[in-house]
SEKESE-742251 format. One record per atom (N, C-alpha, C, O): x, y, z; residue in one letter; atom name. Coordinates in steps of 0.2 Angstrom, whole numbers, m for minus. Atoms other than C-alpha are relative to their C-alpha. Example, Ala and Ser with C-alpha at 12.3 -4.5 7.8 and 13.67 -1.06 7.14 Angstrom:
% residues 2
<<4; m6; 0>; "A"; "N">
<<62; m22; 39>; "A"; "CA">
<<4; 6; 0>; "A"; "C">
<<9; 5; 3>; "A"; "O">
<<m4; m6; m1>; "S"; "N">
<<68; m5; 36>; "S"; "CA">
<<m4; 5; 3>; "S"; "C">
<<m1; 11; 4>; "S"; "O">
END
This chain:
% residues 110
<<0; m4; 9>; "M"; "N">
<<m150; 54; 61>; "M"; "CA">
<<m9; 0; m1>; "M"; "C">
<<m14; m5; m1>; "M"; "O">
<<9; m1; 3>; "T"; "N">
<<m169; 60; 55>; "T"; "CA">
<<1; m3; m8>; "T"; "C">
<<6; m3; m11>; "T"; "O">
<<1; 3; 6>; "I"; "N">
<<m176; 53; 40>; "I"; "CA">
<<3; 5; m5>; "I"; "C">
<<6; 2; m9>; "I"; "O">
<<m3; m3; 3>; "M"; "N">
<<m171; 69; 31>; "M"; "CA">
<<8; 0; m1>; "M"; "C">
<<11; 0; m6>; "M"; "O">
<<m7; 1; 1>; "E"; "N">
<<m154; 68; 35>; "E"; "CA">
<<2; m6; m4>; "E"; "C">
<<5; m6; m10>; "E"; "O">
<<m2; 4; 4>; "E"; "N">
<<m154; 51; 30>; "E"; "CA">
<<m1; 0; m8>; "E"; "C">
<<4; m3; m11>; "E"; "O">
<<1; 1; 6>; "K"; "N">
<<m161; 54; 14>; "K"; "CA">
<<3; 6; m5>; "K"; "C">
<<2; 6; m11>; "K"; "O">
<<m5; m5; 2>; "M"; "N">
<<m149; 69; 11>; "M"; "CA">
<<6; m4; m2>; "M"; "C">
<<9; m3; m7>; "M"; "O">
<<m5; 5; 0>; "A"; "N">
<<m135; 55; 15>; "A"; "CA">
<<1; m3; m7>; "A"; "C">
<<6; m2; m11>; "A"; "O">
<<0; 4; 6>; "A"; "N">
<<m141; 44; 2>; "A"; "CA">
<<0; 4; m6>; "A"; "C">
<<2; 1; m12>; "A"; "O">
<<0; m4; 7>; "D"; "N">
<<m143; 57; m11>; "D"; "CA">
<<7; 2; m1>; "D"; "C">
<<8; 3; m7>; "D"; "O">
<<m7; m2; 0>; "I"; "N">
<<m125; 63; m9>; "I"; "CA">
<<4; m7; m2>; "I"; "C">
<<8; m7; m6>; "I"; "O">
<<m3; 5; 1>; "Y"; "N">
<<m119; 45; m8>; "Y"; "CA">
<<m1; m2; m8>; "Y"; "C">
<<4; m3; m12>; "Y"; "O">
<<1; 0; 7>; "A"; "N">
<<m129; 43; m25>; "A"; "CA">
<<5; 4; m5>; "A"; "C">
<<8; 2; m10>; "A"; "O">
<<m5; m4; 4>; "R"; "N">
<<m120; 57; m32>; "R"; "CA">
<<6; m1; 0>; "R"; "C">
<<8; 4; m4>; "R"; "O">
<<m6; 1; 0>; "I"; "N">
<<m104; 52; m28>; "I"; "CA">
<<2; m7; m4>; "I"; "C">
<<7; m8; m7>; "I"; "O">
<<0; 7; 4>; "R"; "N">
<<m106; 34; m35>; "R"; "CA">
<<m1; 1; m6>; "R"; "C">
<<2; m3; m10>; "R"; "O">
<<2; m1; 7>; "A"; "N">
<<m113; 41; m51>; "A"; "CA">
<<6; 5; m3>; "A"; "C">
<<8; 5; m9>; "A"; "O">
<<m6; m3; 3>; "N"; "N">
<<m97; 53; m53>; "N"; "CA">
<<5; m5; m3>; "N"; "C">
<<7; m10; 0>; "N"; "O">
<<m5; 5; 4>; "P"; "N">
<<m85; 45; m67>; "P"; "CA">
<<6; 1; 4>; "P"; "C">
<<9; m4; 6>; "P"; "O">
<<m5; m2; m4>; "K"; "N">
<<m71; 54; m56>; "K"; "CA">
<<2; m6; 6>; "K"; "C">
<<7; m10; 6>; "K"; "O">
<<0; 4; m5>; "F"; "N">
<<m75; 43; m42>; "F"; "CA">
<<1; m8; m2>; "F"; "C">
<<4; m12; 2>; "F"; "O">
<<m3; 7; 2>; "E"; "N">
<<m74; 25; m52>; "E"; "CA">
<<7; 1; m3>; "E"; "C">
<<10; m3; m2>; "E"; "O">
<<m7; m2; 1>; "G"; "N">
<<m58; 33; m58>; "G"; "CA">
<<5; m1; 5>; "G"; "C">
<<10; m5; 5>; "G"; "O">
<<m3; m2; m6>; "F"; "N">
<<m52; 38; m42>; "F"; "CA">
<<1; m8; 4>; "F"; "C">
<<7; m10; 6>; "F"; "O">
<<m2; 7; m4>; "V"; "N">
<<m55; 19; m35>; "V"; "CA">
<<4; m5; m4>; "V"; "C">
<<7; m8; m1>; "V"; "O">
<<m5; 4; 4>; "G"; "N">
<<m47; 10; m48>; "G"; "CA">
<<8; 3; 0>; "G"; "C">
<<13; m1; 1>; "G"; "O">
<<m5; m2; m2>; "M"; "N">
<<m32; 21; m48>; "M"; "CA">
<<2; m3; 9>; "M"; "C">
<<8; m5; 10>; "M"; "O">
<<m3; 1; m7>; "R"; "N">
<<m32; 19; m28>; "R"; "CA">
<<1; m8; 0>; "R"; "C">
<<7; m10; 3>; "R"; "O">
<<0; 7; m1>; "N"; "N">
<<m35; 0; m30>; "N"; "CA">
<<6; m3; m4>; "N"; "C">
<<10; m7; m1>; "N"; "O">
<<m9; 3; 3>; "R"; "N">
<<m19; m3; m43>; "R"; "CA">
<<3; 2; 4>; "R"; "C">
<<6; m3; 7>; "R"; "O">
<<m7; m2; m5>; "Y"; "N">
<<m8; 6; m32>; "Y"; "CA">
<<0; m4; 6>; "Y"; "C">
<<5; m6; 9>; "Y"; "O">
<<0; 5; m5>; "S"; "N">
<<m14; m4; m18>; "S"; "CA">
<<5; m6; 0>; "S"; "C">
<<10; m8; 3>; "S"; "O">
<<m2; 8; 2>; "A"; "N">
<<m12; m20; m27>; "A"; "CA">
<<8; m1; m1>; "A"; "C">
<<12; m6; 1>; "A"; "O">
<<m7; 0; 1>; "I"; "N">
<<5; m15; m32>; "I"; "CA">
<<4; 0; 4>; "I"; "C">
<<9; m5; 4>; "I"; "O">
<<m4; m1; m6>; "M"; "N">
<<12; m10; m17>; "M"; "CA">
<<0; m6; 4>; "M"; "C">
<<5; m8; 7>; "M"; "O">
<<1; 5; m3>; "A"; "N">
<<5; m25; m9>; "A"; "CA">
<<5; m6; m3>; "A"; "C">
<<9; m9; 1>; "A"; "O">
<<m5; 4; 6>; "I"; "N">
<<14; m36; m24>; "I"; "CA">
<<7; m1; 3>; "I"; "C">
<<10; m6; 5>; "I"; "O">
<<m9; m1; m2>; "L"; "N">
<<31; m28; m20>; "L"; "CA">
<<1; m2; 7>; "L"; "C">
<<7; m5; 8>; "L"; "O">
<<1; 3; m7>; "G"; "N">
<<28; m32; m1>; "G"; "CA">
<<1; m7; 0>; "G"; "C">
<<6; m10; 3>; "G"; "O">
<<2; 7; 1>; "A"; "N">
<<23; m50; m5>; "A"; "CA">
<<6; m3; m2>; "A"; "C">
<<8; m8; 0>; "A"; "O">
<<m7; 2; 4>; "I"; "N">
<<39; m52; m16>; "I"; "CA">
<<5; m1; 4>; "I"; "C">
<<9; m6; 4>; "I"; "O">
<<m6; m1; m2>; "A"; "N">
<<52; m46; m5>; "A"; "CA">
<<m1; m5; 6>; "A"; "C">
<<3; m9; 8>; "A"; "O">
<<0; 6; m5>; "Y"; "N">
<<44; m57; 9>; "Y"; "CA">
<<0; m7; m1>; "Y"; "C">
<<3; m10; 3>; "Y"; "O">
<<m1; 6; 1>; "Y"; "N">
<<42; m72; 2>; "Y"; "CA">
<<6; m2; m3>; "Y"; "C">
<<8; m8; m2>; "Y"; "O">
<<m7; 1; 4>; "G"; "N">
<<57; m71; m9>; "G"; "CA">
<<4; m2; 6>; "G"; "C">
<<6; m8; 6>; "G"; "O">
<<m3; 1; m5>; "F"; "N">
<<66; m71; 8>; "F"; "CA">
<<m2; m5; 3>; "F"; "C">
<<2; m9; 5>; "F"; "O">
<<3; 8; m1>; "I"; "N">
<<56; m86; 14>; "I"; "CA">
<<2; m4; m4>; "I"; "C">
<<6; m8; m2>; "I"; "O">
<<m3; 4; 5>; "L"; "N">
<<60; m94; m2>; "L"; "CA">
<<8; m1; 2>; "L"; "C">
<<10; m7; 3>; "L"; "O">
<<m8; 1; m2>; "L"; "N">
<<79; m91; 2>; "L"; "CA">
<<1; m5; 5>; "L"; "C">
<<4; m9; 5>; "L"; "O">
<<m1; 2; m6>; "V"; "N">
<<77; m96; 18>; "V"; "CA">
<<m1; m9; m1>; "V"; "C">
<<2; m14; 1>; "V"; "O">
<<3; 7; 1>; "A"; "N">
<<68; m113; 13>; "A"; "CA">
<<5; m4; m6>; "A"; "C">
<<6; m10; m6>; "A"; "O">
<<m2; 3; 5>; "Y"; "N">
<<78; m117; m3>; "Y"; "CA">
<<8; 1; m1>; "Y"; "C">
<<12; m4; m3>; "Y"; "O">
<<m7; m3; 2>; "D"; "N">
<<95; m109; m3>; "D"; "CA">
<<4; 3; 7>; "D"; "C">
<<8; 8; 7>; "D"; "O">
<<m3; m2; m7>; "K"; "N">
<<102; m108; 17>; "K"; "CA">
<<7; 1; m2>; "K"; "C">
<<9; 6; 2>; "K"; "O">
<<m8; m1; 1>; "E"; "N">
<<120; m110; 9>; "E"; "CA">
<<0; 7; m1>; "E"; "C">
<<2; 10; 3>; "E"; "O">
<<0; m6; 2>; "F"; "N">
<<118; m94; 1>; "F"; "CA">
<<0; 5; 5>; "F"; "C">
<<4; 10; 6>; "F"; "O">
<<1; m4; m4>; "L"; "N">
<<110; m85; 16>; "L"; "CA">
<<7; m1; 6>; "L"; "C">
<<8; 3; 9>; "L"; "O">
<<m4; 2; m4>; "A"; "N">
<<124; m93; 27>; "A"; "CA">
<<6; 3; m3>; "A"; "C">
<<11; 3; 0>; "A"; "O">
<<m7; m2; 2>; "K"; "N">
<<138; m86; 17>; "K"; "CA">
<<2; 7; 5>; "K"; "C">
<<m2; 11; 6>; "K"; "O">
<<m1; m6; m3>; "K"; "N">
<<148; m73; 27>; "K"; "CA">
<<0; 7; m4>; "K"; "C">
<<0; 7; m11>; "K"; "O">
<<m1; m5; 4>; "I"; "N">
<<149; m55; 21>; "I"; "CA">
<<6; 2; m4>; "I"; "C">
<<8; 3; m9>; "I"; "O">
<<m7; m2; 3>; "G"; "N">
<<167; m53; 20>; "G"; "CA">
<<4; m4; 5>; "G"; "C">
<<2; m6; 10>; "G"; "O">
<<m6; 3; m5>; "E"; "N">
<<184; m60; 29>; "E"; "CA">
<<m1; 4; 6>; "E"; "C">
<<m2; 10; 6>; "E"; "O">
<<m1; m3; m7>; "G"; "N">
<<184; m57; 47>; "G"; "CA">
<<m7; 3; 1>; "G"; "C">
<<m8; 7; 6>; "G"; "O">
<<6; m2; m3>; "W"; "N">
<<166; m55; 47>; "W"; "CA">
<<m4; m6; 3>; "W"; "C">
<<m4; m11; 0>; "W"; "O">
<<4; 4; m2>; "T"; "N">
<<154; m64; 59>; "T"; "CA">
<<m7; m2; m2>; "T"; "C">
<<m10; m8; m2>; "T"; "O">
<<8; 1; 2>; "T"; "N">
<<137; m60; 51>; "T"; "CA">
<<0; m2; m6>; "T"; "C">
<<4; 0; m10>; "T"; "O">
<<3; 3; 6>; "S"; "N">
<<130; m69; 37>; "S"; "CA">
<<m4; 5; m5>; "S"; "C">
<<m6; 10; m2>; "S"; "O">
<<4; m3; 4>; "L"; "N">
<<121; m63; 22>; "L"; "CA">
<<m8; 1; 3>; "L"; "C">
<<m11; 6; 3>; "L"; "O">
<<6; 1; m3>; "G"; "N">
<<105; m68; 29>; "G"; "CA">
<<m4; 6; 4>; "G"; "C">
<<m10; 7; 3>; "G"; "O">
<<2; m5; m5>; "I"; "N">
<<104; m54; 42>; "I"; "CA">
<<m1; 6; m4>; "I"; "C">
<<m7; 8; m5>; "I"; "O">
<<2; m6; 3>; "P"; "N">
<<106; m39; 31>; "P"; "CA">
<<m5; 0; m5>; "P"; "C">
<<m8; 5; m7>; "P"; "O">
<<5; 0; 4>; "L"; "N">
<<94; m46; 18>; "L"; "CA">
<<m6; 0; 5>; "L"; "C">
<<m10; 5; 5>; "L"; "O">
<<5; 0; m4>; "G"; "N">
<<82; m51; 32>; "G"; "CA">
<<m1; 8; 3>; "G"; "C">
<<m7; 10; 4>; "G"; "O">
<<1; m7; m3>; "V"; "N">
<<83; m32; 39>; "V"; "CA">
<<m2; 5; m6>; "V"; "C">
<<m5; 10; m5>; "V"; "O">
<<2; m4; 7>; "G"; "N">
<<82; m25; 21>; "G"; "CA">
<<m8; m2; m2>; "G"; "C">
<<m12; 1; m5>; "G"; "O">
<<7; 2; 2>; "V"; "N">
<<66; m35; 19>; "V"; "CA">
<<m5; 6; 6>; "V"; "C">
<<m9; 9; 3>; "V"; "O">
<<3; m4; m5>; "I"; "N">
<<59; m26; 35>; "I"; "CA">
<<0; 8; m2>; "I"; "C">
<<m5; 11; m4>; "I"; "O">
<<1; m6; 4>; "V"; "N">
<<65; m9; 28>; "V"; "CA">
<<m3; 2; m5>; "V"; "C">
<<m7; 7; m5>; "V"; "O">
<<5; 0; 7>; "F"; "N">
<<58; m10; 11>; "F"; "CA">
<<m7; 0; 2>; "F"; "C">
<<m11; 3; m2>; "F"; "O">
<<7; m1; 0>; "T"; "N">
<<42; m13; 19>; "T"; "CA">
<<m3; 4; 3>; "T"; "C">
<<m9; 5; 3>; "T"; "O">
<<1; m6; m4>; "I"; "N">
<<43; 1; 30>; "I"; "CA">
<<m1; 6; m6>; "I"; "C">
<<m5; 11; m6>; "I"; "O">
<<0; m6; 5>; "I"; "N">
<<47; 12; 15>; "I"; "CA">
<<m5; 0; m5>; "I"; "C">
<<m7; 5; m7>; "I"; "O">
<<6; m1; 5>; "I"; "N">
<<33; 6; 4>; "I"; "CA">
<<m4; 2; 3>; "I"; "C">
<<m8; 5; 0>; "I"; "O">
<<5; m2; m3>; "T"; "N">
<<22; 8; 18>; "T"; "CA">
<<m1; 8; 0>; "T"; "C">
<<m7; 11; m1>; "T"; "O">
<<m2; m7; 0>; "W"; "N">
<<29; 26; 20>; "W"; "CA">
<<m3; 5; m5>; "W"; "C">
<<m7; 9; m5>; "W"; "O">
<<3; m2; 5>; "I"; "N">
<<25; 29; 3>; "I"; "CA">
<<m6; 0; m2>; "I"; "C">
<<m9; 5; m5>; "I"; "O">
<<7; 0; 3>; "Y"; "N">
<<9; 23; 0>; "Y"; "CA">
<<m4; 5; 5>; "Y"; "C">
<<m8; 8; 3>; "Y"; "O">
<<3; m4; m5>; "V"; "N">
<<3; 33; 17>; "V"; "CA">
<<1; 6; m2>; "V"; "C">
<<m3; 10; m2>; "V"; "O">
<<m1; m8; 2>; "R"; "N">
<<11; 49; 10>; "R"; "CA">
<<m4; 1; m6>; "R"; "C">
<<m8; 6; m5>; "R"; "O">
<<5; m1; 5>; "R"; "N">
<<2; 47; m6>; "R"; "CA">
<<m8; 1; 1>; "R"; "C">
<<m11; 5; m2>; "R"; "O">
<<7; 0; m1>; "A"; "N">
<<m14; 43; 2>; "A"; "CA">
<<m2; 5; 5>; "A"; "C">
<<m8; 7; 5>; "A"; "O">
<<1; m6; m3>; "N"; "N">
<<m13; 57; 13>; "N"; "CA">
<<0; 6; m3>; "N"; "C">
<<m3; 11; 0>; "N"; "O">
<<0; m6; 3>; "S"; "N">
<<m10; 70; 1>; "S"; "CA">
<<m4; m2; m7>; "S"; "C">
<<m10; 0; m7>; "S"; "O">
<<4; 1; 6>; "E"; "N">
<<m16; 64; m17>; "E"; "CA">
<<m7; m3; 0>; "E"; "C">
<<m12; m2; m3>; "E"; "O">
<<6; 4; m1>; "F"; "N">
<<m29; 52; m12>; "F"; "CA">
<<m5; 3; 4>; "F"; "C">
<<m11; 3; 2>; "F"; "O">
<<4; m4; m5>; "D"; "N">
<<m36; 63; 2>; "D"; "CA">
<<m3; 7; m6>; "D"; "C">
<<m9; 9; m6>; "D"; "O">
<<2; m5; 4>; "D"; "N">
<<m37; 77; m11>; "D"; "CA">
<<m6; m1; m5>; "D"; "C">
<<m11; 2; m5>; "D"; "O">
<<3; 3; 5>; "I"; "N">
<<m45; 68; m25>; "I"; "CA">
<<m8; m2; 3>; "I"; "C">
<<m14; 0; 1>; "I"; "O">
<<7; 2; m4>; "N"; "N">
<<m59; 61; m12>; "N"; "CA">
<<m4; 6; 2>; "N"; "C">
<<m10; 6; 1>; "N"; "O">
<<4; m6; m3>; "A"; "N">
<<m62; 78; m5>; "A"; "CA">
<<m3; 5; m6>; "A"; "C">
<<m8; 8; m5>; "A"; "O">
<<5; m3; 5>; "Q"; "N">
<<m66; 85; m22>; "Q"; "CA">
<<m5; m4; m3>; "Q"; "C">
<<m9; 0; m5>; "Q"; "O">
<<6; 3; 2>; "I"; "N">
<<m77; 72; m26>; "I"; "CA">
<<m6; 2; 5>; "I"; "C">
<<m11; 4; 3>; "I"; "O">
<<5; m2; m5>; "V"; "N">
<<m86; 74; m10>; "V"; "CA">
<<m4; 7; 0>; "V"; "C">
<<m10; 8; 1>; "V"; "O">
<<2; m8; 0>; "R"; "N">
<<m87; 94; m12>; "R"; "CA">
<<m5; 0; m6>; "R"; "C">
<<m10; 3; m5>; "R"; "O">
<<4; m1; 5>; "E"; "N">
<<m95; 91; m30>; "E"; "CA">
<<m6; m4; 0>; "E"; "C">
<<m11; m4; m3>; "E"; "O">
<<9; 5; m2>; "A"; "N">
<<m109; 78; m23>; "A"; "CA">
<<m3; 4; 4>; "A"; "C">
<<m9; 3; 4>; "A"; "O">
<<3; m3; m5>; "Q"; "N">
<<m113; 91; m10>; "Q"; "CA">
<<m4; 6; m4>; "Q"; "C">
<<m9; 9; m2>; "Q"; "O">
<<3; m6; 3>; "K"; "N">
<<m117; 105; m23>; "K"; "CA">
<<m7; m1; m1>; "K"; "C">
<<m10; 3; m4>; "K"; "O">
END
């Protein structure tokens, strides 16, 4: 990169950082990420706490004639839940977040 290109990139970077939309975007994205991470942690650690402190509940059979205990579908449910919230996050990141990001960059390049 030449000195001129570095100066232009630094100028664009400064304009992006100075844009109030950028600060709002970063805050919105960080809050959303934190909420999704907390939901995943609650599901995962909730299941681990059940394993540690209420084995009897997880060992209960689903119903008469069933050999599967509640622990199996709950464990699978945790995995499916984390896949779903990851898919929701990626979908929003690839649409709304990318659109806002591109708009902020376009404004900085004017």
